[in-house]
N, C-alpha and C positions, 0 to 999 in steps of 0.2 A: 505493500500500497505506499510505500513512501517515493515519493517523486512523481506526487501526481501529473498527469499530462490536462488536467483539468486548472483553472485557473486556481493558483493558495493566494488565499486574504493575507496580507499582514497580521493579523491578527495566530494562524496558524504556521508561519513560516517557521517559524523553528522547527514544527513535525513536519513540515512539506507535503502537506495533506489539502486535496479540497475538503470544500463543507460537507461532499458524503464522505468521502473514508475519512472525516476528521466525529464524524457522526457513528458511523461505524464501530469508529475504537474505540470511543465514550461508550456505545452501549455494552460492546461486549467485557468494558475496563468495568463497567456498574454490573456485568451479571456475574463476572471472576469475584467481585466483593459482596454482593448480596449471598452467593455462596458461601463464604468466609464467616458469614455474623451468622450465617443459619446455622452450621455445626460446629463452631464451635463459640467459649468465649473467648470473647479478645479484649485487651486494654484500651485505657483509658489513651495514653498515647495514641492505639490504632483507630480510636476513636477521634478524635484531632484527628490523625492525619486525613482520615476516609472523610472529616467536614471538608475539611483544608481543599483536597480533593475535587469535592462536589460544585461546590463554591468556586475555584479555579475552573473548572471548565465550562458552570453555570455563565458566566462573568463574560469570560473568551466567546463561548458560544452568541451569548445577548445582542455583543459587540457586535459580530456577523452579523447577525440578523437585523441591527435594528440602522447600520451604519452606513443605509444608503446602496450597499451591493444588490446588484440586478440580482434576483432568485425567482425561481421559478414558481409554479406552482406545489410544484410536487418537492421542492426545496424545501417550502416553507412546511407543508407537511414534516418533513423529515423533522428537522429542526422542533418541531412542535412535539414531533413523538420522543426526541429524545430529551428535551427537555423534563416531561411527564415519568421518562424515565430515573432522572440524575431525582426526581422527588419522589420515586415512589422507593429511591435507593438514601434517600434525608430518612423517610419513613422509618424504611426496615431497622435504620442503623438507628433509629431511637427506639422500637421495637423491642432487639436487642439488648438495647443497653437496659430499657426497662425487665425487660427480662432478668437480664443478670443480679439487678438490684434486687429482685425481689428474694431470691434463692438467697437462700438462711448459709452463713458463713461456717467453714466444715473445718474445726480445729486437730 
């Protein structure tokens, strides 16, 4: 997916990814993180890393989506789908943290 032939927005230049490939990568990463949070307890530090990832990717995507780039309706729909994926992962992260907090401390 590196070095896309489609235009690469400046926000995605460090990754050398077009909008489509950026959204596909973010959705794949979100799936991996969701599986991670579902099968094991995660540390507070890892929760913070995931929250930072969500914020960073969402901000980059928002800058592209609202920055005046010519986007097709299909690409706008893909971007919205990726935002929904980010939101759902945030909710999953919050549920995971709540489950962990509700567990009794074993000694």
